[in-house]
ROBA-344469 format. One line per 2 residues: their letters; for each residue x, y, z of N, C-alpha, C. Coordinates in nm, 3 decimals. Each point is the difference from the previous one (the first is absolute). Layout:
! ROBA-344469
a = X/Y/Z/X/Y/Z/X/Y/Z; ...
***
This chain:
! ROBA-344469
mg = -4.300/0.708/3.802/-0.036/0.138/0.113/-0.004/0.092/-0.071; 0.016/0.023/-0.121/-0.060/0.144/-0.070/0.126/0.057/-0.044
ls = 0.124/-0.026/-0.011/0.107/0.096/-0.007/0.036/-0.044/-0.136; 0.079/0.149/-0.070/0.041/-0.009/-0.080/0.112/0.070/-0.027
rs = 0.119/-0.055/-0.121/0.114/0.045/-0.020/-0.015/0.129/0.015; -0.107/0.117/-0.053/0.018/0.144/0.008/-0.010/0.035/0.161
sf = -0.078/-0.050/0.079/0.062/0.019/0.101/0.102/0.015/0.121; 0.079/-0.038/-0.085/0.152/-0.064/0.098/0.106/0.106/-0.112
pt = 0.068/0.061/0.047/0.157/0.007/-0.050/0.083/-0.115/0.004; 0.078/-0.033/-0.124/0.083/-0.067/-0.020/0.125/0.027/0.063
gq = 0.058/-0.049/0.075/0.140/0.039/0.078/0.104/-0.129/-0.045; 0.119/0.044/0.049/0.118/-0.040/-0.010/0.009/-0.104/0.116
sc = -0.045/0.049/0.105/0.003/-0.125/0.110/-0.134/0.043/0.112; -0.054/-0.110/0.077/-0.105/-0.004/0.064/0.000/-0.001/0.146
ss = 0.010/0.101/0.065/0.049/0.002/0.168/-0.156/-0.015/0.087; 0.029/-0.113/0.083/-0.176/-0.016/0.046/0.053/0.033/0.166
dt = -0.053/0.034/0.085/-0.031/0.052/0.148/-0.158/-0.085/0.046; -0.008/0.021/0.140/-0.075/-0.073/0.055/-0.156/0.048/0.034
nf = -0.003/0.160/0.004/-0.120/0.053/0.003/-0.019/0.107/-0.047; -0.073/0.110/-0.028/-0.015/0.105/-0.048/-0.017/0.118/0.111
dk = -0.050/-0.002/0.093/0.003/0.129/0.085/-0.095/-0.039/0.132; -0.030/0.118/0.055/-0.106/-0.023/0.133/-0.145/0.075/-0.101
vq = -0.094/-0.024/0.048/-0.135/0.021/-0.070/0.019/0.155/-0.039; 0.027/0.070/0.113/-0.032/0.184/-0.032/0.118/0.022/-0.080
gh = 0.152/-0.059/-0.014/0.085/0.012/-0.118/-0.085/-0.027/-0.140; -0.030/-0.115/-0.001/-0.079/-0.053/-0.104/-0.086/0.126/-0.054
ln = -0.086/0.048/0.072/-0.123/0.084/-0.023/0.083/0.132/-0.031; 0.076/0.058/0.052/0.121/0.118/-0.038/0.043/0.003/-0.141
sv = 0.077/-0.105/-0.033/0.023/-0.042/-0.102/-0.146/0.004/-0.153; -0.089/-0.064/0.046/-0.099/0.008/-0.118/-0.052/0.130/0.016
tr = -0.004/0.086/0.091/-0.011/0.105/-0.038/0.066/0.120/-0.060; 0.162/-0.018/0.022/0.064/0.091/-0.075/0.022/-0.057/-0.130
gi = -0.060/-0.129/-0.004/0.040/-0.049/-0.145/0.156/-0.054/-0.029; 0.053/-0.044/0.106/0.155/-0.022/-0.008/0.057/-0.014/0.135
ei = 0.069/-0.121/-0.016/0.051/-0.051/0.131/0.133/0.103/0.069; 0.029/0.016/0.116/0.110/0.096/0.025/0.113/-0.122/0.014
in = 0.125/0.030/-0.069/0.078/-0.102/0.014/0.146/0.042/0.089; -0.028/0.107/0.097/0.069/0.047/0.091/0.032/-0.079/0.122
ep = -0.092/-0.099/0.019/0.022/-0.064/0.131/0.129/-0.097/-0.005; 0.051/-0.014/0.130/0.100/-0.073/0.012/0.020/-0.140/-0.075
tw = -0.060/-0.078/-0.028/-0.042/-0.130/-0.068/0.058/0.052/-0.165; -0.079/0.134/-0.024/0.004/0.018/-0.123/0.164/0.081/-0.069
rk = 0.039/0.055/0.124/0.130/0.060/0.004/0.122/-0.131/-0.031; -0.032/-0.088/0.095/0.090/-0.121/-0.008/0.003/-0.077/-0.141
lr = -0.121/0.013/-0.054/0.001/-0.096/-0.116/0.053/0.072/-0.146; -0.025/0.146/0.021/0.062/0.070/-0.069/0.166/0.013/0.007
ey = 0.046/-0.016/0.118/0.161/-0.051/0.026/0.016/-0.112/-0.085; -0.038/-0.107/0.052/0.014/-0.114/-0.105/0.003/0.022/-0.157
ia = -0.093/0.061/-0.065/-0.013/-0.017/-0.146/0.100/0.090/-0.025; 0.029/0.080/0.069/0.095/0.127/-0.020/0.140/-0.074/-0.001
fa = 0.043/-0.065/0.093/0.106/-0.071/-0.003/0.046/-0.145/-0.084; -0.161/-0.037/-0.062/-0.001/-0.088/-0.087/0.054/0.056/-0.147
ev = -0.063/0.151/-0.007/0.023/0.052/-0.111/-0.113/-0.015/-0.123; -0.106/0.001/0.095/-0.121/-0.036/-0.078/-0.084/0.162/0.031
tp = -0.101/0.020/-0.081/-0.121/0.122/0.026/-0.109/-0.061/0.043; -0.081/0.078/0.100/-0.131/-0.052/0.017/-0.097/-0.027/-0.117
eq = 0.048/0.064/-0.095/-0.070/-0.038/-0.107/0.007/-0.112/-0.119; 0.097/-0.023/0.066/0.034/-0.158/-0.084/-0.038/-0.123/0.109
cf = -0.084/0.026/0.082/-0.066/-0.096/0.117/-0.116/0.003/-0.014; -0.082/-0.106/0.044/-0.167/-0.034/0.039/0.043/-0.009/0.143
ft = -0.089/0.067/0.063/-0.014/-0.033/0.171/-0.120/-0.053/0.040; 0.004/-0.088/0.073/-0.128/-0.092/0.034/-0.014/-0.031/0.117
na = -0.094/-0.047/0.091/0.038/-0.079/0.140/-0.047/-0.138/-0.020; 0.047/-0.081/0.048/-0.039/-0.132/0.007/-0.091/-0.014/0.076
lm = -0.060/0.097/0.127/-0.138/-0.044/0.071/-0.033/0.162/-0.050; -0.116/0.011/-0.029/-0.105/0.077/-0.038/-0.087/0.051/0.094
gl = 0.047/0.075/0.123/-0.049/0.028/0.110/-0.011/0.100/0.068; -0.065/0.062/0.104/0.028/0.111/0.054/0.007/-0.022/0.166
qp = 0.102/0.058/0.039/-0.021/0.001/0.145/-0.102/0.086/0.083; -0.046/-0.013/0.087/-0.132/0.064/0.066/0.078/0.121/0.041
qv = 0.093/0.006/0.062/0.044/0.122/0.055/0.149/0.047/-0.007; 0.084/-0.092/-0.020/0.134/0.049/-0.028/0.044/-0.097/-0.107
ar = 0.083/0.072/-0.085/0.055/-0.078/-0.124/0.112/-0.070/0.006; 0.063/-0.085/0.151/0.105/-0.062/0.011/-0.031/-0.141/0.053
gq = 0.083/-0.099/0.005/-0.057/-0.117/0.062/-0.055/-0.105/-0.092; -0.040/-0.079/0.049/-0.043/-0.125/-0.123/-0.144/0.011/0.046
lr = -0.039/-0.008/-0.137/-0.126/0.013/-0.048/-0.082/-0.159/0.052; -0.122/0.078/0.052/-0.081/-0.159/0.030/-0.058/-0.052/-0.104
ts = 0.008/-0.127/-0.028/-0.023/-0.055/-0.108/-0.067/-0.148/-0.001; -0.064/-0.042/-0.064/-0.049/-0.147/0.000/0.045/-0.093/-0.138
kv = -0.031/-0.131/0.028/0.072/-0.045/-0.125/-0.089/0.014/-0.128; -0.127/0.016/0.014/-0.043/0.066/-0.128/-0.012/0.114/-0.073
fr = 0.035/0.106/0.130/0.039/0.160/-0.043/0.120/-0.037/-0.093; 0.118/-0.071/0.055/0.142/-0.043/-0.025/-0.022/-0.042/-0.153
qe = -0.086/-0.109/-0.028/-0.016/-0.060/-0.107/-0.051/0.091/-0.107; -0.096/0.096/0.026/-0.051/0.085/-0.101/0.103/0.121/-0.031
cq = 0.101/0.041/0.115/0.108/0.068/-0.037/0.101/-0.006/-0.131; 0.023/-0.153/0.057/0.098/-0.066/-0.067/-0.029/-0.056/-0.182
af = -0.141/-0.010/0.028/-0.066/-0.019/-0.162/-0.006/0.138/-0.073; -0.058/0.115/0.077/0.041/0.144/-0.054/0.140/0.006/-0.038
ln = 0.086/-0.021/0.069/0.144/0.025/-0.050/0.054/-0.091/-0.084; -0.046/-0.097/-0.037/0.013/-0.093/-0.081/-0.059/0.036/-0.140
eq = -0.094/0.084/0.012/-0.072/0.076/-0.119/0.089/0.122/-0.029; 0.025/0.057/0.084/0.082/0.154/-0.037/0.110/-0.068/-0.062
ia = 0.083/-0.065/0.064/0.148/-0.079/-0.089/-0.018/-0.047/-0.115; -0.126/-0.061/-0.045/-0.023/-0.064/-0.136/-0.042/0.124/-0.095
iv = -0.052/0.090/0.043/-0.050/0.118/-0.068/0.148/0.096/-0.007; 0.068/0.041/0.067/0.115/0.084/-0.011/0.139/-0.076/-0.056
ep = 0.007/-0.124/0.042/0.106/-0.053/-0.073/0.120/0.072/0.059; 0.060/0.012/0.114/0.124/0.032/0.029/0.094/-0.094/0.016
ra = 0.112/0.074/-0.042/0.140/-0.085/-0.001/0.065/-0.071/0.098; -0.066/0.079/0.115/0.042/-0.071/0.157/-0.118/0.060/0.108
lv = 0.010/-0.072/0.113/-0.086/0.007/0.092/0.106/0.041/0.130; -0.052/0.099/0.074/0.088/0.010/0.107/-0.084/-0.012/0.140
pl = -0.046/-0.064/0.057/-0.074/-0.006/0.107/0.067/0.077/0.111; -0.074/0.075/0.070/0.089/0.091/0.142/-0.072/-0.079/0.126
gp = 0.094/-0.053/0.044/-0.002/-0.081/0.136/-0.082/-0.148/0.004; 0.009/-0.036/0.097/-0.012/-0.173/0.018/-0.150/-0.032/-0.023
va = -0.088/0.104/0.028/-0.166/-0.037/-0.046/-0.011/-0.010/-0.168; 0.074/0.102/-0.031/-0.044/0.028/-0.147/0.073/-0.118/-0.112
se = 0.135/-0.022/0.076/0.098/-0.093/-0.071/-0.104/-0.154/0.019; -0.060/-0.029/0.092/-0.074/-0.128/0.014/-0.111/0.017/-0.078
dv = -0.055/0.073/-0.002/-0.097/0.011/-0.135/-0.022/0.010/-0.134; 0.172/0.019/-0.032/0.009/0.033/-0.100/0.059/-0.161/-0.058
lq = 0.088/-0.060/0.120/0.020/-0.189/-0.033/-0.149/-0.020/-0.004; -0.072/0.031/0.069/-0.159/-0.115/-0.012/-0.064/0.019/-0.109
ig = 0.003/0.095/-0.098/-0.048/0.046/-0.118/0.070/-0.091/-0.114; 0.134/-0.052/0.006/0.041/-0.060/-0.080/0.055/0.029/-0.129
tl = -0.001/0.143/0.015/0.048/0.079/-0.145/0.180/-0.068/-0.055; -0.004/0.017/-0.135/0.123/-0.002/-0.032/0.099/0.111/-0.006
vp = -0.098/0.095/0.016/0.081/0.125/-0.024/0.102/-0.001/0.117; 0.172/0.037/-0.024/0.082/0.007/0.086/-0.020/0.107/0.111
sl = 0.035/-0.055/0.083/-0.020/0.105/0.172/0.099/0.002/0.077; 0.038/0.135/0.046/0.086/-0.006/0.099/-0.075/0.064/0.161
pl = -0.006/-0.075/0.109/-0.066/0.053/0.058/0.111/0.109/0.099; -0.067/0.086/0.061/0.080/0.101/0.056/-0.046/0.044/0.127
lh = 0.058/0.045/0.085/-0.080/0.060/0.119/-0.072/0.092/-0.042; -0.122/-0.005/0.094/-0.113/0.129/0.016/0.110/0.124/0.001
py = -0.027/0.096/-0.062/0.041/0.130/0.009/-0.012/0.058/0.140; -0.074/-0.056/0.084/-0.016/0.091/0.126/0.069/-0.058/0.062
at = 0.032/-0.126/-0.010/0.122/-0.089/0.106/0.149/0.052/0.008; -0.006/0.115/-0.134/0.139/0.070/-0.007/0.007/0.144/0.056
ir = -0.123/0.019/0.076/0.011/0.163/0.014/0.088/0.013/0.130; 0.027/-0.079/0.079/0.084/0.004/0.122/0.151/-0.031/-0.027
ha = 0.026/-0.044/-0.137/0.125/-0.066/-0.045/0.048/0.051/-0.128; 0.097/0.118/0.032/-0.036/0.089/-0.147/0.097/-0.087/-0.122
dl = 0.094/-0.142/0.044/0.050/-0.043/-0.083/-0.061/-0.094/-0.088; -0.128/-0.045/0.038/-0.049/-0.115/-0.045/-0.024/0.080/-0.143
ap = -0.125/0.100/-0.007/-0.044/0.062/-0.136/0.089/-0.026/-0.094; 0.131/0.060/0.022/0.116/-0.015/-0.129/0.001/-0.134/-0.040
se = 0.011/-0.091/0.121/0.031/-0.130/-0.035/-0.085/-0.070/-0.066; -0.129/0.030/0.024/-0.108/-0.078/-0.033/-0.018/0.077/-0.166
gr = 0.044/0.116/-0.013/-0.001/0.043/-0.139/0.076/-0.079/-0.096; 0.134/-0.008/0.043/0.111/-0.071/-0.074/-0.040/-0.113/-0.049
rl = -0.028/-0.066/0.125/-0.067/-0.130/-0.064/-0.112/-0.016/-0.111; -0.065/0.090/-0.022/-0.142/0.010/-0.077/0.084/0.055/-0.131
rq = 0.080/0.096/0.007/0.083/0.015/-0.096/0.072/-0.139/-0.105; 0.080/-0.076/0.083/0.078/-0.096/-0.034/-0.128/-0.109/-0.044
fl = -0.079/-0.027/0.026/-0.130/-0.107/-0.005/-0.059/0.057/-0.110; -0.017/0.105/-0.066/-0.063/0.080/-0.139/0.129/-0.018/-0.069
rn = 0.112/0.043/0.015/0.099/-0.033/-0.098/0.003/-0.176/-0.025; 0.010/-0.044/0.100/0.028/-0.156/-0.055/-0.138/-0.029/-0.093
ls = -0.109/0.033/0.034/-0.109/-0.036/-0.047/0.028/0.077/-0.185; 0.039/0.094/-0.005/0.029/0.067/-0.122/0.151/-0.060/-0.078
gv = 0.070/-0.057/0.077/0.158/-0.080/-0.064/0.064/0.131/-0.008; 0.000/0.069/0.109/0.080/0.131/-0.026/0.131/-0.056/0.154
ga = 0.093/0.007/-0.001/0.094/0.007/0.095/0.006/0.107/0.115; 0.062/-0.048/0.088/0.005/0.115/0.137/0.032/0.118/-0.031
***
């Protein structure tokens, strides 16, 4: 696929989501040269990692499904078997290059895709951050689960 180690930052954990954005959102990010991370999903994800006592710089963020929604960046991405297999191969290659100590799939679709690639990297599926927007207590809870998972990987107690 032409990926190289220098193309990716190495990180302490790898978080995967299910799609990037809507088409216009992606074009806006390309024009700006950076993605705006103040959207509700990013705000909740930053809560997860703050409660986990991890900084964003210690993470590598990617998507299990690399796709764009036509109009709205919410909802299930329409896929095919071949598309999912290609995305899984790309995710697997990213994991091989980054060598994360943990994978944190967000939501059931990303969790299923991480299972499908059969990686030996320890993983902790969490609720997709968007699912916690209407339930304020869920983001801290998921963040604490992540903190304990990472501490267990490091051999550090609670």
